C-alpha positions in Angstrom: -92.1 -103.2 -75.0 -91.6 -103.5 -78.8 -92.7 -100.0 -79.7 -92.5 -100.6 -83.5 -94.7 -103.6 -83.3 -97.2 -101.8 -81.0 -97.4 -98.9 -83.4 -98.1 -101.4 -86.3 -100.9 -103.0 -84.3 -102.4 -99.6 -83.3 -102.2 -98.5 -87.0 -104.0 -101.6 -88.1 -106.7 -101.0 -85.4 -107.1 -97.4 -86.6 -107.5 -98.6 -90.3 -109.8 -101.5 -89.4 -113.1 -99.5 -89.2 -113.6 -100.7 -85.6 -112.9 -97.4 -84.0 -116.0 -95.3 -84.1 -117.5 -92.1 -82.6 -118.4 -93.7 -79.3 -115.9 -96.5 -78.8 -114.6 -99.6 -80.5 -117.0 -101.9 -82.2 -116.8 -105.7 -81.6 -116.9 -106.4 -85.4 -117.5 -104.7 -88.7 -120.3 -107.1 -89.6 -123.8 -105.8 -89.0 -125.7 -109.1 -88.5 -128.2 -107.9 -85.9 -126.6 -110.1 -83.3 -125.5 -108.8 -80.0 -121.7 -109.2 -80.5 -121.7 -107.5 -83.9 -121.7 -104.0 -85.3 -122.6 -101.4 -84.1 -122.4 -102.7 -80.6 -119.5 -102.0 -78.3 -119.0 -103.9 -75.0 -117.3 -102.7 -71.9 -114.7 -105.5 -71.5 -113.4 -105.0 -75.0 -112.9 -101.3 -74.4 -111.1 -101.9 -71.2 -108.8 -104.6 -72.5 -107.8 -102.5 -75.5 -107.4 -99.3 -73.6 -105.4 -100.9 -70.8 -103.1 -102.7 -73.3 -102.3 -99.6 -75.2 -101.9 -97.5 -72.1 -99.3 -100.0 -70.7 -97.2 -100.1 -73.8 -94.1 -98.0 -74.4 -95.6 -96.4 -77.4 -96.6 -92.7 -77.3 -99.2 -93.2 -80.1 -100.7 -96.2 -78.3 -101.0 -94.2 -75.1 -102.7 -91.4 -77.0 -105.1 -93.8 -78.7 -105.9 -95.4 -75.3 -106.8 -92.0 -73.9 -108.9 -91.1 -76.9 -110.8 -94.4 -76.8 -111.4 -94.2 -73.1 -112.7 -90.7 -73.4 -115.2 -91.8 -76.1 -116.4 -94.8 -74.0 -116.8 -92.7 -70.9 -118.7 -90.0 -72.8 -121.2 -92.5 -74.3 -121.8 -94.1 -70.9 -122.3 -90.8 -69.3 -124.6 -89.5 -72.0 -126.7 -92.7 -71.9 -126.7 -92.6 -68.0 -128.1 -89.0 -68.1 -130.6 -89.7 -70.9 -132.0 -92.9 -69.2 -132.3 -91.4 -65.7 -129.3 -93.1 -64.2 -129.1 -96.5 -65.8 -125.9 -98.2 -67.1 -126.3 -100.7 -69.9 -124.6 -103.9 -71.0 -123.6 -102.6 -74.5 -123.7 -99.3 -76.4 -124.1 -98.3 -80.0 -120.6 -97.1 -80.9 -122.0 -95.1 -83.9 -124.0 -92.7 -81.7 -122.8 -91.3 -78.4 -125.2 -92.0 -75.7 -127.2 -94.7 -77.5 -127.7 -98.2 -76.1 -126.8 -101.2 -78.1 -129.2 -103.9 -79.3 -129.7 -107.1 -81.1 -129.2 -110.7 -80.1 -131.4 -113.2 -78.4 -132.6 -111.2 -75.4 -133.5 -107.6 -74.5 -130.5 -105.5 -73.6 -129.9 -105.4 -69.9 -129.5 -102.4 -67.6 -127.4 -102.1 -64.5 -124.7 -104.2 -65.9 -121.8 -104.6 -63.5 -119.0 -104.7 -66.1 -120.2 -101.4 -67.6 -120.0 -99.8 -64.1 -116.6 -101.4 -63.4 -115.0 -100.5 -66.7 -116.1 -96.8 -66.5 -114.6 -96.6 -62.9 -111.4 -98.3 -64.1 -111.0 -96.0 -67.0 -111.7 -92.9 -64.9 -109.0 -94.1 -62.4 -106.5 -95.0 -65.1 -106.9 -91.8 -67.1 -107.6 -89.4 -64.2 -110.7 -87.7 -65.5 
């Protein structure tokens, strides 16, 4: 409910380098690990979008809508490109590209990706 504080936090997020073309990166460090740049994960997108959308700040609500649109677009582009598969993580630098890295091959059909896209579609009415 503290609009000034929310606006400071949103401003810091916007300056952080985490917000990219296709969503929010988990970190700015590119280590080749699954939780690092350029990977974006569905739960992170959902928590940040929902938090901003539920605030009293107009700029936070706008940032939530923009972030949700980017995430939905990359999921849709990848879904179409891969013949109907959802993925556990996406490359936030390139819309429609799957993420990679880590100790195992990236998974398809991941439930949280499906659930987050549905929640964002419901929340933002697209």
